C-alpha positions as CSV (number, residue, x, y, z in Angstrom):
1,M,70.4,159.5,74.4
2,K,73.0,158.6,77.2
3,L,73.4,158.0,80.1
4,T,75.1,161.1,82.2
5,N,76.7,161.3,85.8
6,E,73.3,163.8,86.4
7,R,71.1,161.2,84.4
8,P,72.4,157.9,85.5
9,L,71.1,154.4,85.3
10,V,69.6,153.6,88.7
11,L,69.2,150.0,89.7
12,I,66.8,149.3,92.0
13,G,67.4,145.7,93.3
14,A,70.8,144.3,92.7
15,G,70.3,140.8,93.4
16,K,70.8,138.0,90.9
17,M,69.4,139.7,88.1
18,G,70.6,142.9,89.0
19,G,73.8,142.0,90.0
20,A,74.5,139.6,86.8
21,M,73.4,142.9,84.9
22,L,75.6,145.3,86.5
23,A,78.6,142.6,86.2
24,G,78.0,142.5,82.3
25,W,77.9,146.4,81.9
26,M,81.0,146.7,84.1
27,K,83.4,143.8,81.8
28,Q,81.8,145.6,79.1
29,G,83.4,148.9,80.0
30,M,80.3,151.0,81.2
31,A,81.4,154.1,83.0
32,P,80.9,153.3,87.1
33,E,80.0,157.1,87.3
34,H,76.8,156.6,85.3
35,V,75.3,154.3,87.4
36,V,73.8,154.3,91.1
37,V,72.3,151.3,93.0
38,V,70.0,151.3,95.6
39,D,69.8,148.0,97.7
40,P,70.1,147.6,101.5
41,N,71.2,143.9,101.1
42,P,73.2,143.2,98.0
43,P,74.6,139.7,97.4
44,S,78.7,139.4,98.1
45,D,79.1,139.2,94.4
46,T,77.4,142.3,93.7
47,L,79.4,143.9,96.4
48,E,82.2,143.3,95.1
49,T,81.1,144.3,91.2
50,I,80.4,147.7,93.2
51,T,83.4,147.8,95.6
52,A,86.0,147.0,92.4
53,N,84.7,150.0,90.8
54,S,83.6,152.4,92.5
55,I,79.9,152.7,91.8
56,T,77.7,154.9,94.1
57,W,75.6,152.7,96.5
58,H,72.3,153.4,98.7
59,K,70.9,151.2,100.7
60,S,67.6,153.7,100.6
61,V,66.5,155.4,97.8
62,P,68.6,158.5,97.5
63,E,67.6,162.2,97.3
64,G,68.1,164.6,94.6
65,V,68.7,161.6,92.1
66,V,66.8,161.8,88.8
67,A,67.3,158.8,86.5
68,G,67.6,158.8,82.9
69,V,67.2,154.9,83.3
70,L,65.2,153.9,86.2
71,L,65.9,149.8,86.3
72,M,63.6,147.8,87.9
73,A,65.2,144.6,89.4
74,I,63.3,143.8,92.5
75,K,60.8,140.5,92.8
76,P,57.2,141.2,91.4
77,Q,55.9,140.8,95.0
78,M,58.1,143.5,96.1
79,M,56.5,146.3,93.5
80,E,53.3,147.7,95.8
81,A,55.7,148.5,98.5
82,V,58.6,149.7,96.3
83,L,57.4,152.4,93.9
84,P,55.4,154.5,95.5
85,T,58.8,155.2,97.1
86,L,60.7,156.0,93.7
87,T,58.5,158.9,92.1
88,N,61.0,161.5,92.8
89,V,63.4,159.5,90.7
90,A,61.8,159.5,87.7
91,D,60.6,162.8,85.7
92,E,58.7,162.3,82.1
93,S,62.0,161.8,80.6
94,S,62.9,159.0,82.3
95,I,62.9,155.6,81.0
96,I,61.5,152.7,83.4
97,L,63.2,149.3,82.0
98,S,61.7,146.6,83.9
99,V,63.0,143.8,84.3
100,A,60.3,142.0,86.7
101,A,58.6,138.9,85.7
102,G,54.4,139.7,85.6
103,T,54.8,143.2,86.3
104,T,53.0,144.9,83.5
105,I,53.3,148.3,81.7
106,K,50.1,149.2,83.2
107,R,51.3,148.5,86.8
108,F,54.2,151.4,86.0
109,K,52.0,154.0,84.3
110,D,49.5,153.5,87.5
111,T,52.4,154.7,89.6
112,F,54.8,157.3,87.1
113,G,51.8,158.4,85.1
114,A,50.4,157.4,81.4
115,A,52.9,159.0,79.8
116,Q,55.7,157.7,81.1
117,P,58.3,155.8,78.8
118,V,58.0,152.0,80.2
119,V,60.2,149.1,78.8
120,R,59.7,145.9,79.9
121,V,62.6,143.4,79.0
122,I,63.2,139.6,80.1
123,P,66.8,138.8,80.6
124,N,68.8,135.9,82.0
125,T,72.1,135.5,84.1
126,P,74.3,134.4,81.7
127,S,74.6,138.3,81.2
128,Q,76.8,138.4,83.8
129,V,79.6,137.1,81.0
130,G,78.2,138.5,78.2
131,R,76.1,135.9,76.9
132,G,72.6,136.8,77.7
133,V,69.6,136.5,76.1
134,T,67.0,139.4,76.6
135,A,63.7,139.9,74.9
136,G,62.2,143.6,75.2
137,Y,58.9,145.1,74.7
138,A,58.5,149.1,74.5
139,S,55.3,151.3,75.6
140,V,54.1,153.7,72.6
141,E,55.5,156.3,74.7
142,V,59.1,155.1,74.0
143,Q,60.8,157.1,71.3
144,D,63.6,155.8,68.9
145,E,66.4,157.6,70.4
146,Q,65.2,156.2,73.7
147,K,64.9,152.4,72.1
148,A,68.5,153.0,71.0
149,L,69.8,153.4,74.2
150,M,67.9,149.9,75.5
151,S,69.2,148.1,72.8
152,S,72.7,149.2,73.2
153,L,72.5,148.5,76.6
154,L,71.4,145.4,76.5
155,E,73.4,144.2,73.0
156,T,76.5,145.2,75.4
157,I,75.2,141.9,77.7
158,G,74.3,139.3,74.9
159,V,71.8,139.4,72.3
160,F,68.7,141.3,72.4
161,Y,65.2,140.7,70.5
162,W,62.1,143.4,70.5
163,V,59.0,141.7,70.7
164,D,55.6,142.9,69.0
165,A,53.1,142.3,71.7
166,E,53.6,142.7,75.6
167,E,52.0,139.0,76.2
168,Q,55.1,137.5,74.4
169,I,57.5,138.8,77.4
170,D,55.6,136.2,79.3
171,L,56.5,133.5,76.5
172,A,60.2,135.1,77.0
173,T,60.5,133.7,80.4
174,A,59.6,130.7,80.4
175,V,61.9,130.1,77.3
176,S,65.0,132.0,78.2
177,G,64.5,133.9,81.6
178,S,64.2,130.9,83.6
179,G,66.2,128.8,80.6
180,P,69.5,128.7,82.3
181,A,68.1,127.0,85.3
182,Y,66.8,124.4,83.0
183,V,70.5,123.8,81.5
184,F,72.0,123.6,85.0
185,Y,69.6,121.0,86.1
186,L,70.4,119.2,82.7
187,V,73.9,118.8,84.4
188,E,72.7,117.9,87.8
189,A,70.8,115.3,85.8
190,M,73.4,114.1,83.9
191,S,76.1,114.2,86.9
192,E,73.3,112.1,88.8
193,A,73.1,109.6,85.7
194,G,76.6,108.8,85.7
195,Q,77.1,108.3,89.5
196,R,74.6,105.6,89.3
197,L,76.4,104.0,86.8
198,G,79.3,104.1,88.7
199,L,81.3,107.1,88.0
200,N,82.8,108.8,91.1
201,A,80.7,112.2,92.1
202,E,83.9,114.4,91.4
203,L,84.2,112.7,87.9
204,A,80.4,112.9,87.0
205,E,80.0,116.3,87.7
206,A,83.5,117.5,85.8
207,L,82.1,115.4,82.7
208,A,78.8,116.7,82.8
209,R,79.6,120.5,83.5
210,G,82.1,120.0,80.6
211,T,80.1,118.4,78.0
212,V,77.0,120.6,78.4
213,A,79.7,124.0,78.4
214,G,81.2,122.6,75.3
215,S,78.4,121.9,73.4
216,G,76.4,125.2,74.3
217,E,79.8,126.9,73.1
218,L,80.1,124.6,69.8
219,L,76.4,125.5,69.5
220,H,77.0,129.6,69.5
221,Q,79.6,129.4,67.2
222,S,78.0,127.1,64.5
223,S,76.0,128.2,61.6
224,E,74.2,125.0,62.0
225,N,70.7,124.2,63.6
226,A,70.7,122.5,66.7
227,D,69.1,119.1,64.7
228,V,72.1,119.4,62.8
229,L,74.5,119.1,65.3
230,R,72.7,116.6,67.1
231,K,72.6,114.4,64.0
232,N,76.7,114.9,63.6
233,V,77.0,113.3,66.9
234,T,74.5,110.2,66.5
235,S,75.9,107.4,64.5
236,P,73.0,104.8,63.3
237,G,72.9,102.2,66.3
238,G,75.8,103.8,68.2
239,T,75.3,104.8,71.8
240,T,73.9,108.2,71.4
241,A,71.4,106.8,69.4
242,A,70.5,104.4,72.0
243,A,70.1,107.2,74.5
244,L,67.9,109.3,72.0
245,S,65.5,106.4,71.6
246,V,64.8,107.1,75.0
247,L,64.9,111.1,74.9
248,M,63.0,111.2,71.9
249,G,60.5,108.3,71.8
250,D,57.1,109.3,71.9
251,D,58.7,112.6,72.0
252,A,59.0,112.1,75.9
253,L,61.8,115.0,76.3
254,T,60.1,117.6,73.7
255,N,56.6,116.5,76.1
256,L,58.2,117.2,79.3
257,M,59.9,120.7,78.3
258,S,56.4,122.0,76.5
259,D,55.0,121.0,79.8
260,A,57.5,122.6,81.6
261,V,57.9,125.7,80.0
262,A,53.8,126.2,79.8
263,K,53.5,126.3,83.9
264,A,56.3,128.8,83.8
265,A,54.3,131.1,81.4
266,H,51.3,130.3,83.0
267,R,53.3,131.4,86.6
268,A,54.2,134.5,84.7
269,T,50.5,135.3,83.7
270,E,49.6,134.6,87.3
271,L,51.9,137.3,88.5
272,A,50.7,140.1,86.3
273,D,47.2,139.1,88.0
């Protein structure tokens, strides 16, 4: 199965996540004529992507367009209002591809029919630079060639993993979907810590930002596990060991992160309810 001019990818919602995926696909060479964007007010960076690539853009649902892939990238709270307006955009051969946390496959089937192929995925914003991490689950109606198209689309903007149960999507949401925010907050916290020690704000931000970005790239390129890379930095009795005695003492950071991720997973479940 392939996207075509006649059966394009129709992106409903070009905000942070939808826009990140769109930008990633354009950077990786997707044909712009195979994409239709529907959003009344895309953010400025997404508008730049749309304009630079001459992508078809509508402020409301267009007439006469039938999607090969109908990508739902709107907030879960908007689903009730938007889904009923899309029934003419999909037929039994269209794949409903949702990135909305908490919106179940059953909810899409209630709108489009029990036989509708639906794939739920949880990507993250590094998709914009080809380094996304995405987990996905397909309904039983999704055929092998349709799964292959989904894998191809999502591997273009990073790494992609199928999960065995829909419930695992909520868990992936909490770990990788929300995960970039945890990392960005780490940069904020490190920068603030540096400033409290006496570094000026600009230098503290640059040191923290560069360290996290460089460490991520090292982790990406290395075949070593994260714990090995950590130990490589940690000399016995040295400065790093002193810092880690705070972060790792009584599993302080592990427990804090576990609580945070569990809270995110619980919220994803609440959205489904």
